[in-house]
C-alpha positions as CSV (number, residue, x, y, z in Angstrom):
1,M,0.0,-0.2,0.1
2,K,2.7,2.1,0.8
3,R,4.7,1.6,-2.3
4,L,1.3,2.4,-4.0
5,A,0.9,5.7,-2.5
6,Y,4.6,6.5,-3.2
7,T,4.3,5.8,-7.0
8,L,1.2,7.8,-7.0
9,I,2.7,10.8,-5.2
10,T,5.9,10.7,-7.6
11,M,3.6,10.3,-11.0
12,L,2.1,13.4,-9.8
13,A,4.9,15.4,-8.9
14,A,6.1,14.6,-12.4
15,T,2.9,15.7,-14.2
16,M,3.0,18.6,-12.3
17,M,6.6,19.6,-13.0
18,L,5.8,18.4,-16.7
19,A,2.7,21.2,-16.8
20,A,4.9,23.6,-15.4
21,C,7.5,23.3,-17.7
22,K,5.3,23.6,-20.4
23,D,3.9,26.9,-20.0
24,R,7.2,28.5,-19.6
25,T,9.0,29.6,-23.0
26,P,12.1,28.1,-23.9
27,V,15.2,30.0,-24.0
28,I,17.3,29.7,-26.9
29,E,20.7,30.8,-26.4
30,I,23.1,31.7,-29.7
31,S,27.0,31.1,-28.7
32,P,29.1,33.9,-29.9
33,D,30.1,32.2,-32.7
34,K,26.5,31.8,-34.1
35,S,25.6,35.2,-33.2
36,T,28.3,36.5,-35.1
37,L,27.4,34.0,-37.9
38,V,23.8,35.5,-38.0
39,K,25.2,39.0,-38.3
40,E,27.5,38.4,-40.9
41,N,24.7,36.5,-43.0
42,M,22.3,39.5,-42.2
43,I,25.4,41.9,-43.8
44,N,25.7,39.7,-47.0
45,A,21.7,39.2,-47.5
46,N,21.3,43.1,-47.6
47,R,24.8,43.6,-49.7
48,V,23.3,41.2,-52.1
49,V,19.8,43.2,-52.0
50,I,21.8,46.9,-52.5
51,Q,23.9,45.7,-55.4
52,S,20.7,43.9,-57.1
53,E,18.8,47.6,-56.2
54,S,21.8,49.4,-58.0
55,T,22.1,47.1,-61.1
56,Q,18.3,47.6,-61.5
57,I,18.5,51.5,-60.9
58,D,21.5,51.8,-63.4
59,A,19.4,49.7,-66.3
60,Y,16.8,52.2,-65.5
61,L,19.0,55.3,-66.1
62,E,20.6,53.7,-69.0
63,R,17.3,53.4,-70.9
64,R,16.2,57.1,-70.4
65,G,19.6,58.6,-70.8
66,W,19.4,60.4,-67.2
67,Q,22.4,62.2,-65.4
68,M,21.7,62.3,-61.8
69,K,23.1,63.5,-58.6
70,S,23.0,61.8,-55.6
71,L,21.7,62.3,-52.1
72,P,23.2,61.9,-48.8
73,C,20.7,58.9,-48.2
74,G,21.6,57.3,-51.3
75,A,19.2,58.2,-53.7
76,L,19.7,59.8,-56.6
77,Y,17.9,63.1,-58.6
78,R,17.4,65.5,-61.4
79,M,16.0,68.7,-62.1
80,K,13.0,68.9,-64.2
81,S,12.8,72.6,-63.9
82,E,14.4,75.1,-61.2
83,G,11.6,76.9,-59.0
84,K,12.1,80.8,-58.7
85,G,11.2,80.5,-55.1
86,D,13.7,80.5,-51.7
87,L,15.2,77.4,-50.9
88,V,13.4,74.7,-48.8
89,Q,14.2,75.0,-45.5
90,P,14.3,72.6,-42.5
91,D,11.5,73.0,-40.3
92,D,8.9,74.5,-43.5
93,T,5.8,73.5,-43.8
94,V,5.4,72.6,-47.3
95,I,2.8,70.9,-49.9
96,V,4.5,68.7,-52.4
97,T,2.8,67.0,-55.1
98,Y,4.1,64.2,-56.8
99,R,3.7,60.9,-58.8
100,L,4.9,57.9,-57.5
101,E,5.8,54.9,-59.4
102,A,8.1,51.6,-59.6
103,L,11.2,51.2,-61.4
104,D,9.0,49.0,-64.3
105,G,6.6,52.1,-64.7
106,T,4.0,50.4,-62.2
107,P,2.1,53.6,-60.7
108,F,1.7,53.4,-56.6
109,Y,0.3,57.0,-56.6
110,T,-0.9,58.7,-60.0
111,R,-1.2,62.2,-58.2
112,Q,-0.2,62.3,-54.3
113,T,-0.5,65.5,-52.5
114,D,1.4,66.0,-49.2
115,T,1.6,68.4,-46.6
116,L,4.6,67.9,-44.1
117,V,7.3,69.3,-42.4
118,V,10.8,69.3,-43.9
119,G,13.4,67.6,-41.6
120,R,11.0,65.4,-40.0
121,R,11.3,62.3,-42.5
122,Q,7.4,62.2,-42.8
123,V,6.7,60.4,-45.9
124,T,10.4,58.9,-47.0
125,V,14.0,59.6,-45.9
126,A,14.5,60.2,-49.6
127,L,12.0,62.7,-50.1
128,D,13.2,65.0,-47.0
129,D,16.4,64.9,-48.5
130,L,15.3,66.2,-51.6
131,L,13.2,69.0,-50.4
132,Q,16.1,70.1,-48.6
133,Q,17.9,70.5,-51.7
134,L,15.1,72.5,-54.0
135,R,13.6,76.0,-54.4
136,Y,10.0,76.6,-54.1
137,G,8.4,76.0,-57.4
138,S,11.1,73.3,-58.5
139,Q,10.2,70.2,-60.4
140,A,12.5,67.0,-60.0
141,Q,12.5,63.6,-60.2
142,M,14.1,61.3,-58.0
143,I,14.9,57.2,-57.6
144,A,15.0,56.1,-54.5
145,P,16.5,52.6,-53.4
146,S,14.2,50.6,-50.8
147,N,16.5,51.6,-47.6
148,S,15.9,55.3,-48.3
149,A,12.1,54.7,-49.5
150,Y,9.8,52.5,-47.7
151,G,12.3,49.8,-46.6
152,V,11.4,46.5,-45.9
153,V,7.7,47.3,-44.4
154,G,6.5,49.0,-47.5
155,D,4.0,52.1,-47.0
156,G,1.5,49.7,-45.6
157,D,-0.7,50.5,-48.7
158,R,0.3,50.4,-52.3
159,V,4.3,50.2,-51.8
160,A,5.5,46.5,-51.2
161,S,8.6,45.7,-49.0
162,R,12.0,46.4,-50.8
163,T,10.5,48.4,-53.5
164,V,12.8,51.0,-55.6
165,I,10.6,54.1,-56.1
166,V,10.6,56.7,-58.6
167,Y,9.3,60.0,-57.9
168,D,7.9,62.9,-60.0
169,I,7.9,66.1,-58.0
170,N,5.2,68.2,-60.0
171,E,4.9,71.2,-57.2
172,I,6.6,72.3,-54.1
173,K,4.6,75.1,-52.4
174,K,5.2,76.7,-48.7
175,N,2.0,76.0,-46.7
176,K,0.9,79.2,-45.3
């Protein structure tokens, strides 16, 4: 009888221990060597994406015969017409009207108008950097690699993850 009670108590204790372990999130430890390997793989994957996008952009520019200037964020731009107004400054509130498409010509937004504060990167890093190079009234075109556009998440609506985008800026006005 004692033996049966001991066996039942042991089984009950083992069951309770297993149930308690089941609710815990397992901890996965990555050794320093594996952590370094993971980082290196991520860096290499990003290099491949950047090189692929660069090749696509170069082909796009060659087809159109465009000469472009570089922005600090890695985007490229060219002036269609220089505006006669003042230079756009950080903290200016501007109204920007533009067309946005993919490198293959697929339109995302055929006429988008945004009111934004320059320097706060409210739309994309590339658009913000471009605005700070322009005068009010300017028209420009810009190609933004995914890392200075909408990145790995896209815009949550029409622009997919890791998409190189082409801006066609039609109007820049100061918001009064």
